[in-house]
ROLUMVO-792195 format. One record per atom (N, C-alpha, C, O): residue number from 1; atom name; x, y, z. Coordinates in steps of 0.2 Angstrom, whole numbers, plus 5000, padded with zeros to 4 digits. Atoms other than C-alpha are relative to their C-alpha. Layout:
% ROLUMVO-792195
<seq->NUM, atom->CA, xx->X, yy->Y, zz->Z>
...
END
This chain:
% ROLUMVO-792195
<seq->1, atom->N, xx->5007, yy->4998, zz->5000>
<seq->1, atom->CA, xx->5135, yy->5096, zz->4861>
<seq->1, atom->C, xx->4996, yy->4993, zz->5002>
<seq->1, atom->O, xx->4991, yy->4994, zz->5005>
<seq->2, atom->N, xx->5003, yy->5007, zz->4999>
<seq->2, atom->CA, xx->5131, yy->5077, zz->4864>
<seq->2, atom->C, xx->4997, yy->5001, zz->5008>
<seq->2, atom->O, xx->4992, yy->4999, zz->5010>
<seq->3, atom->N, xx->5001, yy->4999, zz->4993>
<seq->3, atom->CA, xx->5133, yy->5082, zz->4883>
<seq->3, atom->C, xx->4994, yy->5003, zz->5002>
<seq->3, atom->O, xx->4991, yy->5000, zz->5006>
<seq->4, atom->N, xx->5005, yy->4997, zz->4998>
<seq->4, atom->CA, xx->5120, yy->5094, zz->4883>
<seq->4, atom->C, xx->4993, yy->4996, zz->4999>
<seq->4, atom->O, xx->4988, yy->4997, zz->5003>
<seq->5, atom->N, xx->5006, yy->5004, zz->5002>
<seq->5, atom->CA, xx->5107, yy->5083, zz->4874>
<seq->5, atom->C, xx->4999, yy->4994, zz->5004>
<seq->5, atom->O, xx->4994, yy->4990, zz->5004>
<seq->6, atom->N, xx->5000, yy->5006, zz->4996>
<seq->6, atom->CA, xx->5111, yy->5070, zz->4886>
<seq->6, atom->C, xx->4997, yy->5003, zz->5007>
<seq->6, atom->O, xx->4993, yy->4999, zz->5010>
<seq->7, atom->N, xx->5002, yy->4995, zz->4995>
<seq->7, atom->CA, xx->5107, yy->5083, zz->4900>
<seq->7, atom->C, xx->4993, yy->5000, zz->4999>
<seq->7, atom->O, xx->4989, yy->4999, zz->5004>
<seq->8, atom->N, xx->5008, yy->4999, zz->5001>
<seq->8, atom->CA, xx->5091, yy->5087, zz->4892>
<seq->8, atom->C, xx->4996, yy->4995, zz->5002>
<seq->8, atom->O, xx->4991, yy->4996, zz->5006>
<seq->9, atom->N, xx->5005, yy->5006, zz->4999>
<seq->9, atom->CA, xx->5084, yy->5069, zz->4891>
<seq->9, atom->C, xx->5000, yy->4999, zz->5007>
<seq->9, atom->O, xx->4994, yy->4998, zz->5010>
<seq->10, atom->N, xx->4999, yy->5002, zz->4992>
<seq->10, atom->CA, xx->5090, yy->5066, zz->4908>
<seq->10, atom->C, xx->4995, yy->5004, zz->5005>
<seq->10, atom->O, xx->4992, yy->5000, zz->5009>
<seq->11, atom->N, xx->5005, yy->4996, zz->4999>
<seq->11, atom->CA, xx->5079, yy->5081, zz->4914>
<seq->11, atom->C, xx->4992, yy->4998, zz->4998>
<seq->11, atom->O, xx->4988, yy->4998, zz->5002>
<seq->12, atom->N, xx->5005, yy->5004, zz->5002>
<seq->12, atom->CA, xx->5065, yy->5073, zz->4903>
<seq->12, atom->C, xx->4997, yy->4995, zz->5004>
<seq->12, atom->O, xx->4992, yy->4994, zz->5006>
<seq->13, atom->N, xx->5002, yy->5005, zz->4997>
<seq->13, atom->CA, xx->5066, yy->5057, zz->4909>
<seq->13, atom->C, xx->4998, yy->5001, zz->5008>
<seq->13, atom->O, xx->4994, yy->4998, zz->5012>
<seq->14, atom->N, xx->5001, yy->5000, zz->4992>
<seq->14, atom->CA, xx->5066, yy->5062, zz->4927>
<seq->14, atom->C, xx->4994, yy->5001, zz->5004>
<seq->14, atom->O, xx->4992, yy->5001, zz->5010>
<seq->15, atom->N, xx->5006, yy->4997, zz->4999>
<seq->15, atom->CA, xx->5050, yy->5069, zz->4926>
<seq->15, atom->C, xx->4994, yy->4995, zz->4995>
<seq->15, atom->O, xx->4988, yy->4997, zz->4994>
<seq->16, atom->N, xx->5003, yy->5004, zz->5005>
<seq->16, atom->CA, xx->5044, yy->5054, zz->4914>
<seq->16, atom->C, xx->4992, yy->4998, zz->5004>
<seq->16, atom->O, xx->4990, yy->4998, zz->5010>
<seq->17, atom->N, xx->5008, yy->5001, zz->4996>
<seq->17, atom->CA, xx->5025, yy->5050, zz->4917>
<seq->17, atom->C, xx->5000, yy->4992, zz->5000>
<seq->17, atom->O, xx->5003, yy->4989, zz->4995>
<seq->18, atom->N, xx->5000, yy->5007, zz->4998>
<seq->18, atom->CA, xx->5023, yy->5033, zz->4924>
<seq->18, atom->C, xx->4993, yy->4997, zz->5000>
<seq->18, atom->O, xx->4988, yy->5000, zz->5001>
<seq->19, atom->N, xx->5008, yy->5001, zz->4999>
<seq->19, atom->CA, xx->5007, yy->5022, zz->4923>
<seq->19, atom->C, xx->4998, yy->4999, zz->5006>
<seq->19, atom->O, xx->5002, yy->5000, zz->5011>
<seq->20, atom->N, xx->5003, yy->5000, zz->4994>
<seq->20, atom->CA, xx->4996, yy->5020, zz->4935>
<seq->20, atom->C, xx->5002, yy->4993, zz->5005>
<seq->20, atom->O, xx->5004, yy->4989, zz->5001>
<seq->21, atom->N, xx->4996, yy->5004, zz->4998>
<seq->21, atom->CA, xx->5001, yy->5009, zz->4949>
<seq->21, atom->C, xx->4998, yy->4992, zz->4999>
<seq->21, atom->O, xx->5002, yy->4987, zz->4999>
<seq->22, atom->N, xx->5003, yy->5007, zz->5002>
<seq->22, atom->CA, xx->4990, yy->4993, zz->4944>
<seq->22, atom->C, xx->5003, yy->4998, zz->4994>
<seq->22, atom->O, xx->5006, yy->4993, zz->4993>
<seq->23, atom->N, xx->4997, yy->5003, zz->5005>
<seq->23, atom->CA, xx->4996, yy->4993, zz->4927>
<seq->23, atom->C, xx->5008, yy->5000, zz->5000>
<seq->23, atom->O, xx->5010, yy->4997, zz->4995>
<seq->24, atom->N, xx->4994, yy->5001, zz->4999>
<seq->24, atom->CA, xx->5014, yy->4994, zz->4932>
<seq->24, atom->C, xx->5000, yy->4990, zz->5004>
<seq->24, atom->O, xx->5004, yy->4986, zz->5002>
<seq->25, atom->N, xx->5000, yy->5006, zz->4997>
<seq->25, atom->CA, xx->5011, yy->4978, zz->4942>
<seq->25, atom->C, xx->4997, yy->4996, zz->4994>
<seq->25, atom->O, xx->5000, yy->4992, zz->4992>
<seq->26, atom->N, xx->5001, yy->5005, zz->5007>
<seq->26, atom->CA, xx->5002, yy->4970, zz->4925>
<seq->26, atom->C, xx->5006, yy->4999, zz->4996>
<seq->26, atom->O, xx->5008, yy->4994, zz->4994>
<seq->27, atom->N, xx->4993, yy->5001, zz->5004>
<seq->27, atom->CA, xx->5017, yy->4974, zz->4916>
<seq->27, atom->C, xx->5004, yy->4995, zz->5002>
<seq->27, atom->O, xx->5006, yy->4991, zz->4998>
<seq->28, atom->N, xx->4995, yy->5003, zz->4997>
<seq->28, atom->CA, xx->5029, yy->4966, zz->4928>
<seq->28, atom->C, xx->4997, yy->4993, zz->4998>
<seq->28, atom->O, xx->5001, yy->4990, zz->4994>
<seq->29, atom->N, xx->5002, yy->5005, zz->5000>
<seq->29, atom->CA, xx->5018, yy->4952, zz->4929>
<seq->29, atom->C, xx->5001, yy->4995, zz->4993>
<seq->29, atom->O, xx->5003, yy->4989, zz->4993>
<seq->30, atom->N, xx->5000, yy->5000, zz->5005>
<seq->30, atom->CA, xx->5015, yy->4951, zz->4912>
<seq->30, atom->C, xx->5006, yy->4996, zz->4995>
<seq->30, atom->O, xx->5006, yy->4993, zz->4990>
<seq->31, atom->N, xx->4993, yy->5001, zz->5001>
<seq->31, atom->CA, xx->5033, yy->4948, zz->4908>
<seq->31, atom->C, xx->5003, yy->4995, zz->5004>
<seq->31, atom->O, xx->5009, yy->4992, zz->5002>
<seq->32, atom->N, xx->4998, yy->5005, zz->4997>
<seq->32, atom->CA, xx->5035, yy->4935, zz->4921>
<seq->32, atom->C, xx->5004, yy->5001, zz->5006>
<seq->32, atom->O, xx->5006, yy->4997, zz->5010>
<seq->33, atom->N, xx->4996, yy->4998, zz->4997>
<seq->33, atom->CA, xx->5045, yy->4945, zz->4932>
<seq->33, atom->C, xx->4997, yy->5001, zz->5008>
<seq->33, atom->O, xx->4991, yy->5003, zz->5009>
<seq->34, atom->N, xx->5001, yy->4999, zz->4992>
<seq->34, atom->CA, xx->5045, yy->4944, zz->4953>
<seq->34, atom->C, xx->5001, yy->5007, zz->5001>
<seq->34, atom->O, xx->5005, yy->5011, zz->4998>
<seq->35, atom->N, xx->4996, yy->4993, zz->4997>
<seq->35, atom->CA, xx->5046, yy->4961, zz->4963>
<seq->35, atom->C, xx->5007, yy->4998, zz->5001>
<seq->35, atom->O, xx->5011, yy->5002, zz->4999>
<seq->36, atom->N, xx->4993, yy->5000, zz->4998>
<seq->36, atom->CA, xx->5062, yy->4953, zz->4969>
<seq->36, atom->C, xx->5004, yy->5001, zz->4994>
<seq->36, atom->O, xx->5010, yy->5004, zz->4995>
<seq->37, atom->N, xx->4996, yy->5000, zz->5007>
<seq->37, atom->CA, xx->5069, yy->4953, zz->4952>
<seq->37, atom->C, xx->5000, yy->5006, zz->4998>
<seq->37, atom->O, xx->5006, yy->5007, zz->4996>
<seq->38, atom->N, xx->5001, yy->4993, zz->5001>
<seq->38, atom->CA, xx->5063, yy->4972, zz->4948>
<seq->38, atom->C, xx->5005, yy->5003, zz->5006>
<seq->38, atom->O, xx->5009, yy->5007, zz->5005>
<seq->39, atom->N, xx->4998, yy->4996, zz->4995>
<seq->39, atom->CA, xx->5069, yy->4978, zz->4965>
<seq->39, atom->C, xx->5009, yy->4998, zz->5000>
<seq->39, atom->O, xx->5013, yy->5002, zz->5001>
<seq->40, atom->N, xx->4991, yy->5000, zz->5001>
<seq->40, atom->CA, xx->5088, yy->4969, zz->4962>
<seq->40, atom->C, xx->5004, yy->5004, zz->4995>
<seq->40, atom->O, xx->5010, yy->5006, zz->4995>
<seq->41, atom->N, xx->4997, yy->4997, zz->5007>
<seq->41, atom->CA, xx->5089, yy->4976, zz->4944>
<seq->41, atom->C, xx->5000, yy->5007, zz->5003>
<seq->41, atom->O, xx->5005, yy->5011, zz->5002>
<seq->42, atom->N, xx->4998, yy->4992, zz->4998>
<seq->42, atom->CA, xx->5085, yy->4994, zz->4952>
<seq->42, atom->C, xx->5004, yy->5000, zz->5006>
<seq->42, atom->O, xx->5004, yy->5005, zz->5010>
<seq->43, atom->N, xx->4997, yy->4999, zz->4993>
<seq->43, atom->CA, xx->5094, yy->4991, zz->4967>
<seq->43, atom->C, xx->4997, yy->5003, zz->5006>
<seq->43, atom->O, xx->5000, yy->5007, zz->5011>
<seq->44, atom->N, xx->5006, yy->4997, zz->4994>
<seq->44, atom->CA, xx->5080, yy->4995, zz->4979>
<seq->44, atom->C, xx->4999, yy->4993, zz->5003>
<seq->44, atom->O, xx->5001, yy->4988, zz->5001>
<seq->45, atom->N, xx->5002, yy->5006, zz->4996>
<seq->45, atom->CA, xx->5071, yy->4985, zz->4992>
<seq->45, atom->C, xx->4994, yy->4997, zz->4998>
<seq->45, atom->O, xx->4990, yy->5001, zz->4996>
<seq->46, atom->N, xx->5004, yy->5003, zz->5001>
<seq->46, atom->CA, xx->5058, yy->4973, zz->4988>
<seq->46, atom->C, xx->4993, yy->5004, zz->5001>
<seq->46, atom->O, xx->4989, yy->5005, zz->4996>
<seq->47, atom->N, xx->5005, yy->4993, zz->4996>
<seq->47, atom->CA, xx->5046, yy->4986, zz->4999>
<seq->47, atom->C, xx->5000, yy->5004, zz->4997>
<seq->47, atom->O, xx->4994, yy->5005, zz->4996>
<seq->48, atom->N, xx->4999, yy->4996, zz->5006>
<seq->48, atom->CA, xx->5051, yy->4998, zz->4987>
<seq->48, atom->C, xx->4995, yy->5000, zz->4995>
<seq->48, atom->O, xx->4991, yy->5004, zz->4995>
<seq->49, atom->N, xx->5004, yy->5002, zz->5007>
<seq->49, atom->CA, xx->5043, yy->4992, zz->4972>
<seq->49, atom->C, xx->4993, yy->4997, zz->5002>
<seq->49, atom->O, xx->4989, yy->4999, zz->4998>
<seq->50, atom->N, xx->5007, yy->5001, zz->4997>
<seq->50, atom->CA, xx->5028, yy->4985, zz->4982>
<seq->50, atom->C, xx->4997, yy->5005, zz->5000>
<seq->50, atom->O, xx->4992, yy->5006, zz->4998>
<seq->51, atom->N, xx->5004, yy->4994, zz->4999>
<seq->51, atom->CA, xx->5025, yy->5002, zz->4987>
<seq->51, atom->C, xx->4999, yy->5005, zz->4993>
<seq->51, atom->O, xx->4994, yy->5010, zz->4992>
<seq->52, atom->N, xx->5002, yy->4997, zz->5008>
<seq->52, atom->CA, xx->5026, yy->5008, zz->4967>
<seq->52, atom->C, xx->4993, yy->4997, zz->4998>
<seq->52, atom->O, xx->4988, yy->4999, zz->4995>
<seq->53, atom->N, xx->5006, yy->5004, zz->5004>
<seq->53, atom->CA, xx->5014, yy->4995, zz->4962>
<seq->53, atom->C, xx->4993, yy->5001, zz->5004>
<seq->53, atom->O, xx->4988, yy->5002, zz->5000>
<seq->54, atom->N, xx->5007, yy->4998, zz->4998>
<seq->54, atom->CA, xx->5001, yy->5000, zz->4976>
<seq->54, atom->C, xx->4998, yy->5006, zz->4999>
<seq->54, atom->O, xx->4993, yy->5008, zz->4997>
<seq->55, atom->N, xx->5002, yy->4993, zz->5001>
<seq->55, atom->CA, xx->5002, yy->5017, zz->4975>
<seq->55, atom->C, xx->5002, yy->5004, zz->5006>
<seq->55, atom->O, xx->4999, yy->5009, zz->5006>
<seq->56, atom->N, xx->4999, yy->4998, zz->4995>
<seq->56, atom->CA, xx->5008, yy->5021, zz->4991>
<seq->56, atom->C, xx->5006, yy->5006, zz->5000>
<seq->56, atom->O, xx->5006, yy->5011, zz->5003>
<seq->57, atom->N, xx->4995, yy->4996, zz->5000>
<seq->57, atom->CA, xx->5024, yy->5029, zz->4986>
<seq->57, atom->C, xx->5002, yy->5001, zz->4993>
<seq->57, atom->O, xx->4998, yy->4998, zz->4990>
<seq->58, atom->N, xx->4998, yy->4997, zz->5008>
<seq->58, atom->CA, xx->5032, yy->5036, zz->4969>
<seq->58, atom->C, xx->5007, yy->4998, zz->4999>
<seq->58, atom->O, xx->5008, yy->4996, zz->5005>
<seq->59, atom->N, xx->4994, yy->5002, zz->5002>
<seq->59, atom->CA, xx->5050, yy->5031, zz->4963>
<seq->59, atom->C, xx->5002, yy->5006, zz->4999>
<seq->59, atom->O, xx->4999, yy->5009, zz->4994>
<seq->60, atom->N, xx->4997, yy->4994, zz->5002>
<seq->60, atom->CA, xx->5061, yy->5047, zz->4963>
<seq->60, atom->C, xx->5007, yy->4998, zz->4995>
<seq->60, atom->O, xx->5008, yy->4992, zz->4995>
<seq->61, atom->N, xx->4995, yy->5000, zz->5001>
<seq->61, atom->CA, xx->5077, yy->5050, zz->4954>
<seq->61, atom->C, xx->5006, yy->4995, zz->5002>
<seq->61, atom->O, xx->5004, yy->4993, zz->5008>
<seq->62, atom->N, xx->4999, yy->5001, zz->5008>
<seq->62, atom->CA, xx->5088, yy->5041, zz->4947>
<seq->62, atom->C, xx->4995, yy->4993, zz->5000>
<seq->62, atom->O, xx->4992, yy->4992, zz->4994>
<seq->63, atom->N, xx->5006, yy->5008, zz->4999>
<seq->63, atom->CA, xx->5077, yy->5024, zz->4952>
<seq->63, atom->C, xx->4994, yy->5001, zz->4994>
<seq->63, atom->O, xx->4992, yy->4998, zz->4989>
<seq->64, atom->N, xx->5006, yy->4997, zz->5006>
<seq->64, atom->CA, xx->5062, yy->5033, zz->4942>
<seq->64, atom->C, xx->5001, yy->4999, zz->4994>
<seq->64, atom->O, xx->4997, yy->4996, zz->4991>
<seq->65, atom->N, xx->4997, yy->5000, zz->5007>
<seq->65, atom->CA, xx->5072, yy->5035, zz->4926>
<seq->65, atom->C, xx->4998, yy->4992, zz->4998>
<seq->65, atom->O, xx->4994, yy->4990, zz->4994>
<seq->66, atom->N, xx->4998, yy->5007, zz->5004>
<seq->66, atom->CA, xx->5077, yy->5016, zz->4924>
<seq->66, atom->C, xx->4992, yy->4997, zz->5000>
<seq->66, atom->O, xx->4991, yy->4994, zz->4995>
<seq->67, atom->N, xx->5005, yy->5002, zz->5000>
<seq->67, atom->CA, xx->5060, yy->5011, zz->4930>
<seq->67, atom->C, xx->4994, yy->5001, zz->4995>
<seq->67, atom->O, xx->4991, yy->4997, zz->4991>
<seq->68, atom->N, xx->5005, yy->4996, zz->5008>
<seq->68, atom->CA, xx->5050, yy->5022, zz->4917>
<seq->68, atom->C, xx->5001, yy->4997, zz->4995>
<seq->68, atom->O, xx->4996, yy->4996, zz->4991>
<seq->69, atom->N, xx->4997, yy->5003, zz->5007>
<seq->69, atom->CA, xx->5063, yy->5014, zz->4904>
<seq->69, atom->C, xx->4997, yy->4993, zz->5001>
<seq->69, atom->O, xx->4994, yy->4991, zz->4996>
<seq->70, atom->N, xx->5004, yy->5006, zz->4999>
<seq->70, atom->CA, xx->5057, yy->4996, zz->4911>
<seq->70, atom->C, xx->4993, yy->5000, zz->4999>
<seq->70, atom->O, xx->4991, yy->4995, zz->4997>
<seq->71, atom->N, xx->5007, yy->4999, zz->4999>
<seq->71, atom->CA, xx->5039, yy->5000, zz->4912>
<seq->71, atom->C, xx->4997, yy->5000, zz->4991>
<seq->71, atom->O, xx->4993, yy->4996, zz->4989>
<seq->72, atom->N, xx->5000, yy->4996, zz->5007>
<seq->72, atom->CA, xx->5040, yy->5010, zz->4893>
<seq->72, atom->C, xx->5002, yy->4992, zz->4996>
<seq->72, atom->O, xx->4998, yy->4992, zz->4991>
<seq->73, atom->N, xx->4997, yy->5005, zz->5004>
<seq->73, atom->CA, xx->5049, yy->4993, zz->4886>
<seq->73, atom->C, xx->4992, yy->4994, zz->5001>
<seq->73, atom->O, xx->4989, yy->4992, zz->4996>
<seq->74, atom->N, xx->5006, yy->5005, zz->4998>
<seq->74, atom->CA, xx->5035, yy->4981, zz->4895>
<seq->74, atom->C, xx->4994, yy->5000, zz->4996>
<seq->74, atom->O, xx->4990, yy->4996, zz->4993>
<seq->75, atom->N, xx->5006, yy->4997, zz->5004>
<seq->75, atom->CA, xx->5022, yy->4992, zz->4887>
<seq->75, atom->C, xx->4998, yy->4999, zz->4993>
<seq->75, atom->O, xx->4993, yy->4998, zz->4990>
<seq->76, atom->N, xx->5000, yy->5001, zz->5007>
<seq->76, atom->CA, xx->5029, yy->4990, zz->4870>
<seq->76, atom->C, xx->4998, yy->4991, zz->4999>
<seq->76, atom->O, xx->4994, yy->4989, zz->4994>
<seq->77, atom->N, xx->5000, yy->5008, zz->5001>
<seq->77, atom->CA, xx->5029, yy->4969, zz->4872>
<seq->77, atom->C, xx->4992, yy->4999, zz->5003>
<seq->77, atom->O, xx->4988, yy->4995, zz->5001>
<seq->78, atom->N, xx->5007, yy->5001, zz->4999>
<seq->78, atom->CA, xx->5012, yy->4971, zz->4882>
<seq->78, atom->C, xx->4996, yy->5005, zz->5001>
<seq->78, atom->O, xx->4995, yy->5008, zz->5007>
<seq->79, atom->N, xx->5003, yy->4994, zz->5000>
<seq->79, atom->CA, xx->5001, yy->4983, zz->4877>
<seq->79, atom->C, xx->4992, yy->4998, zz->5004>
<seq->79, atom->O, xx->4989, yy->4993, zz->5003>
<seq->80, atom->N, xx->5007, yy->5003, zz->4995>
<seq->80, atom->CA, xx->4984, yy->4984, zz->4888>
<seq->80, atom->C, xx->4995, yy->4999, zz->4995>
<seq->80, atom->O, xx->4994, yy->5002, zz->4990>
<seq->81, atom->N, xx->5005, yy->5002, zz->5005>
<seq->81, atom->CA, xx->4970, yy->4977, zz->4880>
<seq->81, atom->C, xx->4995, yy->5005, zz->4996>
<seq->81, atom->O, xx->4992, yy->5004, zz->4991>
<seq->82, atom->N, xx->5004, yy->4994, zz->5003>
<seq->82, atom->CA, xx->4961, yy->4994, zz->4877>
<seq->82, atom->C, xx->5004, yy->5003, zz->4994>
<seq->82, atom->O, xx->5002, yy->5008, zz->4991>
<seq->83, atom->N, xx->4996, yy->4997, zz->5004>
<seq->83, atom->CA, xx->4975, yy->4999, zz->4866>
<seq->83, atom->C, xx->5004, yy->4994, zz->4996>
<seq->83, atom->O, xx->5009, yy->4996, zz->4992>
<seq->84, atom->N, xx->4997, yy->5007, zz->5004>
<seq->84, atom->CA, xx->4980, yy->4981, zz->4858>
<seq->84, atom->C, xx->5000, yy->5002, zz->4993>
<seq->84, atom->O, xx->4995, yy->5005, zz->4991>
<seq->85, atom->N, xx->4999, yy->4998, zz->5007>
<seq->85, atom->CA, xx->4986, yy->4984, zz->4839>
<seq->85, atom->C, xx->4992, yy->4998, zz->4997>
<seq->85, atom->O, xx->4990, yy->4993, zz->5001>
<seq->86, atom->N, xx->5005, yy->5003, zz->5001>
<seq->86, atom->CA, xx->4969, yy->4980, zz->4830>
<seq->86, atom->C, xx->5001, yy->4997, zz->4992>
<seq->86, atom->O, xx->4996, yy->4993, zz->4990>
END
C-alpha cells in the first residue's frame, strides 16, 4: 500500500506550486546559497537555475520536485515579510 501512496505523492509533487521567480531568488539568497550550490545539488547547470529565478524557464520533473522541496523548506526558515508570524 505504501507504494501506492508514494506514487500519489510523487504525482502531487510533480505539479507542486512554486513561488514566483523573485521569491525563489530571495529564499536562496536568504539562506546564503549561491546559484552554483543549488545547481550542483539538483544536478543541473547554473544557467538552468538562473532561468528558473528569472522566470525565463520553469523546472520539470524530477528536478521540479526537488526544487519545490528546497523552496518549501527555505520558506519555513525565511517567511516573506508579509507572511511573517506576528
